[in-house]
N, C-alpha and C positions, 0 to 999 in steps of 0.2 A: 484455409482461411478460418479464423476464429469465429465461432457463431455468437451473435450478440446475446448478452445476458438479458437485456431489456431494451426496448425501442418504443418511442411514442408513435401513435398512429400517423402523424404527419411526417415522421422521420426527421424531426428537428434535432433529436438527440439519440444517441445510441450508447448503451453501457456495455462494457466488456469486463468480464470477471476473470481474473488470473494474475499471474506474475507479470507485472508491467513490462519488464525487460523481455520476457518471452512473447507477450502479446504484440509488442511494438515491432518485433522482427517480421511479423506477418503483413505489415502494411508499408506503403511507400513513405519516404521521408516527407515531412510537412503534411501528413494526412490528418492529424489530430489538432483541434483547437485547444484542448485542455485535458489534463490528467488530474483526477480528483482522488484524494485520500489514498495515497499509495504507501502503505506501510512496507517495511518495518520502521518504526519510530525509535527503536533501540531504547525502550523505556522499561523493559522487564529487568528489574534489579533486585528482586527479593522483597520489595516493599509492599505496602498495603494502602488502600484507600477506602472511603466509605461510600457505598452505593445503597440507596433506599434504606438508610439507617443501619446497614450491616457492614461489618468489616470484610473486605474482599481483597484477594491478592491482585497485584498489578501484573503479575507474570503471565504472558501470553504464550511463551514457549521459547525454546532455545533460539529460534529464528529471530526473536525480537531482542535478544540480549545485546548489550554493548560489546563491541569488538575492540574497544579502546578508542581514545580521542582521535588519533590520526586516521585509523581505518574508517571510523564512523563518518568523519569529515569527508574523506575521499568518496565514500559510498554516496553521500548526499550531493556532493559536487558533481560526480560523474552521472548520477541518475537524474 
């Protein structure tokens, strides 16, 4: 069983850190109320943005690169 990354003292919420699809396999169906901020967002495209007045790359890594419209759509539809 996945060890919680963080849990409040009253156990009202628990955070798990990892690949969502792998973490979910360890729990029964309908166990979770919500999944928050589950990348990849498929935004790594060789571009740049501005953060704190500096130009920075938007590339997070190969795992975040687009796989094409159809594959990206299917990933988010199934996930």
